[in-house]
Structure formats: C-alpha cells, structure tokens
Backbone as CSV, one residue per row, in Angstrom:
resi,resn,N_x,N_y,N_z,CA_x,CA_y,CA_z,C_x,C_y,C_z
1,MET,-61.716,-26.492,20.016,-61.667,-27.257,21.363,-60.173,-26.960,21.806
2,ASN,-60.128,-26.120,23.255,-58.768,-26.474,23.496,-57.971,-27.925,23.655
3,ARG,-56.778,-27.984,23.201,-56.208,-29.381,23.551,-56.074,-29.945,24.868
4,ARG,-55.749,-29.118,26.285,-55.529,-29.681,27.060,-57.162,-30.012,27.963
5,LEU,-58.335,-29.719,27.211,-59.395,-30.252,27.271,-60.025,-31.390,26.061
6,ALA,-59.112,-31.672,25.175,-59.842,-32.876,24.188,-59.723,-33.893,24.916
7,ASN,-60.173,-34.370,24.226,-61.106,-35.967,25.104,-59.712,-36.843,24.474
8,LEU,-59.439,-37.811,25.056,-58.044,-38.600,24.640,-58.727,-39.377,23.997
9,PHE,-58.120,-40.524,22.995,-58.729,-41.891,22.538,-57.373,-42.675,22.837
10,THR,-57.359,-43.915,22.767,-56.194,-45.184,22.550,-56.740,-45.506,21.016
11,PHE,-55.466,-45.926,20.266,-55.259,-46.671,19.417,-55.476,-47.834,19.045
12,ALA,-56.338,-48.143,19.050,-57.103,-49.527,19.140,-57.146,-50.463,17.738
13,GLY,-56.498,-51.485,17.854,-56.749,-52.557,16.651,-55.529,-52.907,15.673
14,PHE,-55.151,-54.127,15.093,-54.631,-54.263,14.458,-54.924,-53.568,13.453
15,SER,-56.394,-53.835,12.522,-56.645,-53.424,11.279,-56.660,-51.744,11.529
16,SER,-56.657,-50.958,12.249,-56.531,-49.641,12.378,-55.176,-49.328,11.973
17,ALA,-54.324,-50.096,12.388,-52.992,-49.760,12.306,-51.987,-50.359,11.154
18,VAL,-53.118,-51.018,10.491,-52.740,-51.108,8.647,-53.341,-50.265,7.754
19,LEU,-54.396,-49.599,8.806,-55.336,-48.473,7.693,-54.211,-47.535,7.395
20,VAL,-53.966,-47.202,8.904,-53.282,-45.907,8.801,-51.969,-45.912,8.038
21,ALA,-51.285,-46.827,8.317,-49.711,-47.160,7.533,-50.236,-46.836,6.237
22,SER,-51.186,-47.200,5.298,-51.492,-47.634,4.150,-51.799,-46.161,3.736
23,LEU,-53.106,-45.313,4.574,-52.775,-44.482,4.441,-52.075,-43.075,3.991
24,LEU,-51.062,-43.579,4.982,-49.598,-42.278,5.081,-48.701,-42.467,4.136
25,ALA,-49.105,-44.022,3.892,-47.291,-44.117,2.983,-47.373,-43.170,1.692
26,ALA,-48.634,-42.633,0.486,-48.199,-41.828,-0.425,-48.018,-40.604,0.135
27,ALA,-47.728,-40.379,1.106,-47.749,-38.874,1.763,-46.652,-38.736,2.183
28,ASP,-45.735,-39.738,2.413,-44.618,-40.099,3.419,-43.375,-39.183,3.181
29,PRO,-42.887,-38.262,4.065,-41.511,-37.249,3.048,-40.813,-38.167,2.935
30,LYS,-40.177,-37.872,2.167,-39.002,-38.631,1.180,-37.696,-37.554,1.221
31,SER,-36.740,-38.419,0.983,-35.187,-37.581,1.077,-34.825,-37.041,-0.073
32,ASP,-34.064,-36.037,0.736,-34.036,-34.871,-0.447,-33.031,-35.365,-2.039
33,PRO,-33.862,-35.130,-3.165,-33.217,-35.854,-4.069,-31.604,-35.222,-4.343
34,LYS,-31.472,-34.235,-4.072,-30.074,-33.814,-4.040,-29.336,-33.755,-2.893
35,ALA,-29.617,-34.108,-2.183,-28.440,-34.577,-1.216,-27.488,-35.961,-1.361
36,ASP,-26.709,-35.307,-1.338,-25.842,-37.076,-1.513,-25.353,-37.467,-0.147
37,PRO,-25.338,-39.066,-0.005,-25.839,-39.296,1.311,-23.678,-39.674,1.917
38,LYS,-23.194,-39.723,0.650,-21.659,-39.792,0.808,-20.822,-38.329,1.483
39,ALA,-22.125,-37.703,1.196,-21.374,-36.462,1.699,-21.509,-36.318,3.319
40,ALA,-22.405,-37.174,3.825,-22.724,-37.123,5.366,-21.426,-37.444,6.262
41,GLY,-20.358,-38.950,5.644,-19.477,-39.264,5.710,-19.979,-39.714,7.493
42,PRO,-18.981,-39.024,8.581,-19.570,-39.884,9.445,-20.478,-39.783,10.197
43,ALA,-21.360,-38.777,9.816,-22.930,-38.133,9.786,-23.972,-39.151,9.509
44,ALA,-23.639,-40.183,8.382,-24.134,-40.923,7.430,-25.675,-41.749,8.691
45,ALA,-25.536,-41.896,9.829,-26.642,-42.504,10.443,-28.025,-41.165,10.703
46,LEU,-27.629,-40.014,10.331,-27.847,-38.866,10.683,-29.116,-38.454,9.201
47,HIS,-28.394,-38.856,7.977,-28.767,-38.021,7.040,-29.946,-38.732,6.788
48,GLY,-31.532,-37.934,5.862,-32.575,-38.690,5.975,-33.031,-38.721,6.962
49,PHE,-32.778,-38.390,8.470,-34.020,-39.161,9.452,-34.839,-38.391,10.139
50,ARG,-36.340,-38.400,9.765,-37.507,-38.425,10.248,-38.309,-38.062,11.267
51,TRP,-38.480,-37.091,11.952,-39.528,-37.484,13.270,-41.053,-36.666,12.506
52,LYS,-41.703,-38.438,13.167,-43.101,-37.918,12.181,-43.780,-38.184,13.399
53,PHE,-45.353,-37.449,13.940,-45.992,-37.852,14.420,-47.315,-37.314,13.484
54,PRO,-48.042,-39.120,12.870,-48.801,-38.987,12.189,-50.399,-38.984,12.784
55,CYS,-51.262,-38.418,12.242,-53.014,-39.401,12.577,-53.482,-39.931,12.620
56,LYS,-54.320,-40.298,13.112,-54.840,-41.354,12.910,-55.909,-41.737,12.399
57,GLU,-56.873,-40.265,11.691,-57.713,-39.634,11.163,-57.177,-39.794,9.415
58,ILE,-58.377,-40.179,8.460,-57.764,-39.326,7.179,-58.172,-37.766,7.359
59,MET,-57.233,-37.349,6.597,-57.265,-36.220,6.498,-58.842,-35.657,5.157
60,PRO,-59.286,-34.488,5.751,-59.933,-34.335,5.770,-60.108,-33.586,4.119
61,ASP,-60.599,-33.408,3.360,-61.355,-32.713,1.633,-60.746,-31.017,2.072
62,GLN,-61.349,-30.460,3.071,-61.995,-29.433,3.586,-60.972,-29.228,5.375
63,PRO,-60.241,-29.286,5.886,-60.340,-29.483,7.269,-60.556,-27.888,8.076
64,LYS,-60.444,-28.017,9.177,-61.192,-27.153,9.689,-59.933,-26.405,10.358
65,PRO,-60.002,-25.192,9.974,-58.893,-24.731,10.666,-58.084,-24.453,12.328
66,GLY,-57.487,-24.605,12.520,-57.091,-25.101,13.653,-57.518,-26.535,14.376
67,ALA,-57.406,-27.349,13.277,-58.252,-28.432,13.853,-57.317,-29.325,14.096
68,ASP,-56.967,-30.155,15.549,-56.024,-31.108,16.275,-56.690,-32.614,15.607
69,CYS,-55.936,-33.688,15.615,-56.645,-35.119,16.039,-55.699,-35.864,16.600
70,VAL,-56.058,-37.029,16.514,-55.429,-38.075,17.421,-54.166,-38.977,16.722
71,SER,-53.851,-39.212,17.815,-51.756,-39.216,16.880,-51.776,-40.881,16.857
72,ALA,-51.386,-41.485,16.062,-51.318,-42.754,15.694,-50.037,-43.352,16.093
73,LEU,-49.691,-42.828,16.967,-47.995,-43.006,17.854,-49.017,-44.152,18.540
74,VAL,-50.027,-43.732,19.449,-50.726,-44.034,20.668,-50.834,-45.441,20.273
75,THR,-49.917,-46.560,21.602,-50.911,-47.518,21.582,-50.840,-48.121,22.887
76,GLY,-51.388,-46.846,23.773,-52.209,-47.577,25.464,-52.218,-46.026,25.829
77,ASP,-51.903,-46.581,26.945,-52.016,-44.008,27.796,-51.749,-43.136,26.486
78,PRO,-52.597,-42.763,26.019,-52.187,-41.453,25.258,-50.994,-40.277,25.957
79,ASN,-50.945,-40.523,27.586,-49.905,-39.539,28.099,-48.155,-39.905,28.717
80,LYS,-48.647,-41.473,27.758,-47.121,-42.148,27.977,-46.273,-42.823,26.859
81,THR,-47.591,-42.849,25.416,-47.225,-43.362,24.391,-47.625,-42.919,23.231
82,ASP,-47.351,-41.825,23.408,-47.574,-40.793,22.149,-46.000,-40.415,21.810
83,ASN,-45.145,-41.188,21.708,-43.425,-40.359,22.152,-43.053,-41.526,20.612
84,PHE,-41.152,-41.624,20.229,-40.997,-41.777,19.552,-39.424,-41.857,20.120
85,LYS,-38.179,-43.050,19.201,-36.492,-42.549,20.108,-35.873,-43.336,18.830
86,SER,-35.126,-42.948,18.667,-34.378,-43.456,17.627,-32.070,-43.257,18.411
87,GLU,-31.854,-44.541,18.412,-30.248,-44.408,19.279,-29.530,-44.432,17.682
88,VAL,-28.511,-43.921,17.570,-27.843,-43.837,16.421,-26.187,-43.476,17.011
89,SER,-24.900,-44.236,16.089,-23.817,-43.942,16.442,-23.194,-42.979,15.383
90,PHE,-22.745,-41.734,15.672,-21.805,-41.020,14.975,-20.398,-41.792,14.743
91,GLY,-20.241,-41.588,13.577,-18.802,-41.904,12.956,-17.687,-41.462,13.639
92,GLY,-16.825,-41.096,12.764,-15.112,-40.339,12.738,-14.375,-41.468,14.197
93,GLU,-13.338,-40.783,14.198,-12.702,-40.750,14.946,-12.721,-40.895,16.201
94,LYS,-12.782,-41.720,17.134,-12.387,-40.849,18.612,-11.407,-40.383,18.792
95,GLY,-11.993,-39.040,19.903,-10.448,-38.079,20.381,-10.383,-37.164,19.182
96,LYS,-11.398,-37.565,18.221,-11.463,-36.131,17.153,-13.257,-35.699,17.713
97,SER,-13.421,-34.209,17.041,-14.551,-33.739,17.119,-15.008,-33.099,15.728
98,TYR,-16.251,-33.128,15.445,-16.817,-32.758,14.101,-17.589,-31.848,13.908
99,ASP,-17.566,-30.401,13.741,-18.974,-29.850,13.223,-19.598,-30.286,11.881
100,VAL,-20.833,-30.414,12.324,-21.958,-30.724,11.816,-22.811,-30.011,11.213
101,THR,-22.866,-29.477,9.745,-24.211,-28.573,9.176,-25.582,-29.430,8.705
102,LEU,-26.049,-29.292,9.748,-28.073,-29.723,9.787,-28.639,-28.739,8.670
103,ARG,-29.656,-29.869,7.987,-30.637,-29.012,7.412,-31.838,-29.466,8.175
104,PHE,-32.842,-28.777,8.168,-34.146,-29.349,9.474,-35.663,-28.721,8.513
105,ARG,-35.671,-29.584,7.753,-37.440,-29.007,7.028,-38.594,-29.827,7.477
106,GLY,-39.847,-29.232,7.603,-40.796,-30.207,7.780,-42.117,-29.203,7.883
107,VAL,-42.786,-29.583,8.973,-44.541,-29.414,9.207,-44.716,-29.897,10.764
108,VAL,-44.465,-27.991,11.119,-44.567,-28.507,12.746,-45.678,-27.944,13.781
109,GLU,-46.135,-28.128,14.759,-46.579,-27.257,15.929,-46.016,-26.166,16.420
110,PRO,-46.210,-25.499,17.065,-45.113,-24.721,18.320,-45.235,-25.429,19.516
111,MET,-43.928,-25.058,20.023,-43.496,-25.427,21.620,-42.881,-24.463,22.336
112,MET,-42.646,-24.387,23.319,-41.850,-23.420,24.153,-40.914,-24.225,25.083
113,TYR,-39.998,-23.557,24.757,-38.800,-24.210,26.061,-38.121,-22.887,26.622
114,LYS,-37.678,-23.375,27.421,-36.950,-22.348,28.913,-35.533,-22.827,29.215
115,ASP,-34.870,-22.210,29.941,-33.664,-22.284,30.550,-32.741,-22.428,29.507
116,GLY,-32.977,-21.998,28.262,-31.278,-22.399,27.122,-31.439,-21.324,26.336
117,LYS,-30.953,-21.298,25.440,-30.484,-20.580,24.885,-31.199,-20.755,22.677
118,MET,-32.085,-19.229,22.564,-32.498,-19.605,21.468,-31.354,-19.519,20.297
119,ASP,-31.828,-19.724,18.744,-31.134,-19.278,18.166,-31.632,-19.653,16.536
120,GLY,-31.704,-18.105,16.048,-33.265,-18.175,15.648,-34.112,-18.555,15.721
121,ASP,-34.971,-18.687,14.643,-36.624,-18.623,14.866,-37.222,-20.014,15.565
122,TYR,-36.698,-20.859,15.309,-37.088,-22.103,15.624,-35.495,-23.088,16.412
123,PHE,-34.867,-23.134,16.654,-33.924,-24.111,17.085,-33.547,-23.033,18.427
124,TYR,-33.467,-24.318,19.244,-33.107,-23.691,21.152,-32.493,-24.900,21.535
125,ILE,-31.165,-24.029,21.906,-29.834,-24.954,22.646,-30.166,-24.817,24.217
126,GLY,-29.626,-26.111,24.891,-29.869,-27.055,25.717,-31.760,-26.595,26.538
127,GLY,-31.328,-26.113,27.794,-32.399,-26.047,28.035,-33.679,-27.266,28.931
128,ALA,-35.535,-26.861,28.559,-36.070,-27.721,28.715,-37.506,-27.464,28.409
129,PRO,-38.823,-28.301,28.019,-39.704,-27.918,27.826,-40.671,-27.448,28.550
130,ASN,-41.406,-26.049,27.992,-41.987,-25.858,28.607,-43.455,-25.395,28.742
131,ASN,-44.195,-26.193,28.127,-45.670,-26.711,27.957,-46.092,-27.975,28.176
132,GLY,-47.220,-29.247,28.508,-47.258,-30.252,29.131,-48.010,-30.835,27.716
133,THR,-48.069,-30.267,26.623,-49.117,-31.244,25.399,-48.472,-30.615,24.132
134,TYR,-48.050,-29.884,24.001,-47.447,-29.988,21.958,-45.984,-30.850,22.244
135,ASN,-46.069,-30.608,20.540,-44.886,-31.681,20.493,-43.735,-31.096,20.878
136,ILE,-42.432,-32.027,21.074,-41.436,-31.662,21.344,-40.315,-32.425,20.220
137,TYR,-39.176,-32.175,19.250,-38.646,-32.175,18.538,-37.310,-32.367,19.514
138,LYS,-36.290,-33.634,19.530,-35.379,-33.115,20.511,-33.831,-34.142,19.828
139,ILE,-33.056,-33.306,19.385,-31.146,-34.072,19.633,-30.729,-34.423,20.488
140,GLU,-30.644,-35.210,21.363,-29.208,-34.895,22.525,-27.978,-36.047,22.274
141,ILE,-26.862,-35.368,22.509,-25.096,-35.481,21.908,-24.981,-36.159,23.150
142,ALA,-24.748,-37.688,23.417,-23.230,-37.854,24.592,-22.437,-37.146,24.366
143,SER,-21.533,-36.832,23.674,-20.290,-36.194,23.724,-20.019,-35.354,22.254
144,PRO,-19.563,-33.942,22.750,-20.098,-32.967,23.924,-21.281,-33.178,24.128
145,LYS,-21.591,-33.386,25.696,-22.769,-33.138,26.435,-23.551,-32.539,25.625
146,SER,-24.953,-32.607,25.197,-25.515,-31.338,24.930,-27.075,-31.735,24.489
147,HIS,-27.734,-30.318,23.951,-28.897,-31.167,23.458,-29.633,-30.024,22.762
148,TYR,-30.686,-30.792,21.691,-31.306,-29.383,20.941,-32.789,-29.603,20.897
149,PHE,-33.603,-28.386,20.971,-34.591,-28.961,20.443,-35.259,-27.696,18.403
150,LEU,-36.367,-28.593,18.213,-36.307,-27.832,16.748,-37.583,-27.339,16.125
151,ASN,-38.610,-26.345,17.113,-39.617,-25.950,16.845,-39.941,-25.332,17.603
152,ARG,-39.428,-24.716,18.430,-39.029,-22.923,19.181,-39.843,-22.631,18.773
153,GLN,-41.054,-21.764,19.278,-41.932,-20.354,19.394,-41.763,-19.594,21.128
154,ASP,-42.998,-18.611,20.819,-42.815,-17.754,22.219,-43.909,-18.406,22.776
155,LYS,-44.984,-18.942,21.955,-46.071,-19.248,22.843,-46.649,-20.840,21.664
156,VAL,-47.749,-20.783,22.529,-48.124,-22.441,22.222,-49.304,-22.115,21.333
157,GLY,-50.091,-23.027,20.731,-51.632,-22.164,20.532,-52.042,-23.352,18.542
158,HIS,-53.228,-23.224,18.408,-53.655,-24.499,17.010,-53.163,-23.399,16.012
159,GLN,-51.869,-23.352,15.758,-50.871,-23.326,14.680,-50.376,-24.378,13.939
160,ILE,-50.068,-23.837,12.684,-49.678,-25.586,11.911,-48.264,-24.074,11.032
161,PHE,-47.341,-24.826,10.470,-46.346,-24.069,9.787,-45.377,-24.927,9.184
162,THR,-44.514,-24.495,8.244,-43.206,-25.066,7.801,-41.903,-24.918,8.673
163,ILE,-40.639,-25.693,8.727,-39.968,-24.860,8.180,-38.707,-25.309,8.010
164,ASP,-37.352,-24.749,7.630,-36.197,-25.023,6.287,-35.472,-23.901,7.126
165,TYR,-34.085,-25.130,7.774,-33.345,-23.848,7.962,-32.369,-25.073,8.317
166,THR,-30.889,-24.169,8.440,-29.922,-25.059,8.778,-28.845,-24.655,10.261
167,LYS,-28.522,-25.437,11.188,-27.635,-25.294,11.645,-26.791,-25.949,11.719
168,THR,-25.647,-25.839,12.496,-24.057,-26.521,12.964,-23.768,-26.724,14.250
169,ILE,-23.698,-28.028,14.517,-23.468,-28.547,15.949,-22.628,-29.287,15.961
170,ARG,-21.843,-29.758,17.560,-20.491,-29.774,17.429,-20.795,-31.582,17.982
171,ILE,-20.302,-32.246,16.993,-20.169,-34.000,17.371,-18.872,-34.890,17.687
172,ASP,-18.353,-35.315,18.767,-17.223,-36.423,19.418,-17.214,-37.252,18.292
173,GLY,-16.131,-37.744,17.658,-16.174,-39.038,17.199,-16.192,-39.871,17.776
174,GLY,-17.370,-41.333,17.215,-17.660,-42.032,17.966,-19.216,-42.331,19.282
175,SER,-19.751,-40.701,18.890,-20.787,-40.473,20.006,-22.104,-40.914,20.022
176,ALA,-22.742,-41.223,20.721,-23.930,-41.738,20.602,-24.827,-40.421,20.621
177,ILE,-26.120,-41.010,19.933,-27.407,-39.420,19.798,-28.419,-40.429,19.363
178,THR,-28.986,-39.490,20.174,-30.770,-40.023,20.597,-31.221,-38.547,19.719
179,LEU,-32.601,-39.397,19.028,-33.529,-38.959,18.398,-35.089,-39.093,18.879
180,SER,-34.989,-38.041,19.035,-36.600,-38.329,19.920,-37.647,-37.674,19.660
181,GLY,-39.248,-37.654,20.086,-40.171,-36.865,19.572,-40.933,-37.227,20.892
182,ASP,-42.107,-36.539,21.694,-42.791,-36.713,22.635,-43.750,-35.702,22.185
183,GLY,-45.616,-36.287,22.036,-46.332,-35.511,21.718,-47.298,-35.347,22.995
184,GLN,-46.720,-36.267,24.109,-46.979,-35.830,25.396,-48.517,-36.204,26.458
185,ASN,-49.485,-35.864,25.113,-50.775,-36.245,25.543,-51.737,-36.680,24.621
186,GLY,-51.163,-37.272,23.439,-51.991,-38.185,22.158,-52.705,-37.418,21.627
187,ARG,-52.302,-36.371,21.402,-53.264,-35.506,20.391,-52.160,-34.247,19.645
188,LEU,-52.619,-33.950,18.249,-51.579,-33.344,17.857,-52.165,-32.096,16.978
189,ILE,-51.450,-30.869,16.765,-52.260,-30.021,15.547,-52.187,-30.324,14.212
190,SER,-53.011,-30.889,13.225,-52.993,-31.448,12.279,-52.625,-30.478,11.255
191,ASN,-52.746,-31.207,10.023,-51.622,-30.198,8.534,-53.120,-29.885,7.933
192,PHE,-54.154,-29.023,8.985,-55.449,-28.767,8.599,-55.111,-27.368,7.793
193,LYS,-54.036,-27.061,7.381,-53.507,-25.982,5.756,-53.429,-26.868,4.866
194,LYS,-52.844,-28.047,5.171,-52.222,-28.876,3.803,-51.236,-27.912,3.326
195,LEU,-49.637,-28.133,4.748,-48.308,-27.516,3.989,-48.295,-28.632,3.389
196,THR,-47.155,-28.323,2.403,-45.887,-29.098,1.591,-44.625,-28.333,1.752
197,VAL,-43.724,-29.515,1.878,-42.116,-29.003,1.697,-41.225,-29.257,0.356
198,PRO,-41.457,-28.475,-0.676,-40.362,-28.594,-1.928,-39.394,-29.477,-1.426
199,GLU,-39.353,-30.825,-2.605,-38.361,-31.993,-2.520,-38.862,-32.852,-2.256
200,ILE,-38.887,-32.705,-0.673,-39.225,-33.679,-0.130,-40.683,-34.412,0.944
201,ALA,-41.814,-33.681,0.643,-43.026,-33.946,0.737,-44.041,-33.217,-0.468
202,PRO,-43.777,-33.225,-1.601,-44.913,-32.485,-2.570,-46.358,-32.907,-2.291
203,GLU,-46.755,-33.944,-1.017,-48.169,-34.279,-0.980,-48.234,-33.591,0.579
204,PRO,-49.348,-33.021,0.719,-49.224,-33.107,2.124,-49.477,-34.248,2.660
205,PHE,-48.736,-33.727,4.371,-48.582,-35.161,4.962,-49.306,-35.028,6.032
206,ASN,-50.539,-36.334,6.540,-51.707,-36.037,7.149,-50.957,-36.226,8.742
207,GLY,-50.437,-34.912,8.950,-50.096,-34.790,10.638,-48.207,-33.988,10.726
208,GLN,-47.541,-34.125,11.050,-46.218,-33.572,11.455,-45.684,-34.187,11.287
209,PHE,-44.146,-33.796,10.594,-42.896,-33.961,10.447,-41.908,-33.087,10.258
210,VAL,-40.777,-33.590,10.835,-39.138,-32.830,10.549,-38.299,-33.411,9.697
211,GLN,-37.563,-33.283,8.899,-36.352,-34.415,8.081,-35.593,-33.309,8.185
212,MET,-34.153,-34.040,8.849,-32.811,-33.743,8.661,-31.899,-34.771,7.723
213,ASP,-31.519,-33.478,6.984,-30.228,-34.381,6.038,-28.958,-33.200,6.420
214,VAL,-28.257,-34.171,6.207,-26.333,-33.551,6.754,-26.471,-33.008,5.246
215,VAL,-25.641,-31.860,5.752,-25.136,-30.835,4.755,-23.499,-30.658,4.234
216,LYS,-23.302,-31.002,5.979,-21.691,-30.527,5.791,-20.825,-31.040,6.864
217,VAL,-19.267,-31.959,7.042,-18.759,-32.265,8.058,-18.073,-32.176,7.579
218,GLU,-17.247,-31.294,9.170,-16.384,-31.199,9.130,-14.969,-31.396,10.232
219,GLU,-14.093,-32.081,9.813,-13.325,-31.951,11.919,-12.908,-31.136,11.976
220,VAL,-13.083,-30.581,13.386,-12.184,-29.808,14.204,-11.223,-29.740,14.185
221,LYS,-10.244,-28.648,13.604,-8.541,-29.129,13.506,-8.136,-28.632,15.232
222,ALA,-7.348,-29.621,15.853,-6.449,-28.929,16.856,-5.924,-27.421,16.460
223,GLU,-5.659,-26.427,17.662,-5.117,-25.448,17.415,-3.842,-25.505,17.599
224,ALA,-2.754,-24.900,17.492,-1.430,-25.010,17.383,-1.013,-25.451,18.712
225,GLY,0.081,-25.877,19.219,0.579,-26.033,20.650,-0.469,-26.414,21.994
226,LYS,-1.918,-27.462,21.154,-2.418,-28.089,21.921,-2.467,-29.587,21.729
C-alpha cells in the first residue's frame, strides 16, 4: 500500500504503551562497548544518543517485503505527534571551537532533502526536507548555527537499509544542540528485512534507529596573528 494513502492509526491506551515497551526492550540498540565515554570529553552529551522510531505492532516472523507499520510514538494526531526532540548542551570553553567526529549507525528508511549540500551517501548539510511523509533525522547546532540530516537518498520508497559512517562537524564551546526526529505521518517503513547492526543491535530492532557515538573531539587552534 502506498504510504501516502495508508490509513493513519492513533496510539490507544496505557496497556498498549506498556506492551510496546516490553516488546522493544530486548531488541533495543545498545551503546558501543568499544567506545570510551571519557573520550567524548565536551561532547559527552552526544555520546550514545539514539534516534528511535519503534513500530507499534509486533514484528512478524516473516515480514512482507516493503511493509510499513504504525509508529509507536504517536499519542494523538499522527501528523503532529509522530516526533521527538532532545536538547543538550555541548561542553568545552566558551570562545573556543571544536571539531567533533561522530559515528552514525542504524537501520533507516530513505528521505530526500533540498537546498543544502550532500556529504557522502547519507549525510546532508543544511537545507530542508523535500518530502512530507518519510522519517527525518536531524541535528541542529546553535553555534556556529548549522544543521544536518542523517538519512539522505535521491528518492524515497518502501526501502530499509543500514548505515555506518563517520563525519566531523564544528561546535562552539557551550553551544546548545537539538537532536530531533519527525516521522511526519504516523507510519514508517518497518525493519522488514530484520536488519541488524553489529555491536549495538545484534537482534533486529522493531522499527528504525540511528545511534551516534563520539569518536574524537579536537579543539580548533586559532591561526597565528588572529
């Protein structure tokens, strides 16, 4: 069924929420055991953060190719409540800038973006969403003002795939950072391939996720004479 035409469901009842939580617990992605939180330094608030879009339904033993599912995030209008946001603060010293190398791993659906810049197969710098129904994974930096998207593709469709890549972004000391996800319509492409991510999700996650781990933080040295 085309995702735009699919029926939208609301998330009903406390008991349903408890059931969903219990079903997801066993397959919830974990922090990379090889990653050292101390290495994150001023970026500690970013280390191990996960964007998660869980499915409300139980994962079938044999999912149908291209299957979508109802988002377990929805608490009301699926066009307005299929989203989440987390605001954190970067450490370091005010007046200094840092180059932060981040590793992104997960299981995602495609999304198109526009008016920005491609950086590799999936990372997108600046710009805006270019579709009204697929999942958005976003990082916003207050200083220097910038934003990034994590699941860029040339076209959307009922596809699911893994990502594993590393990017370096600049963040000023003390900057506010907003980490957000928006499913836009209360549905998502399910993990119908039962994809896994070594080390952080050895069992198929019932939905989609991206985990961010801090690889390295380096202070940007001022140029001589400036």
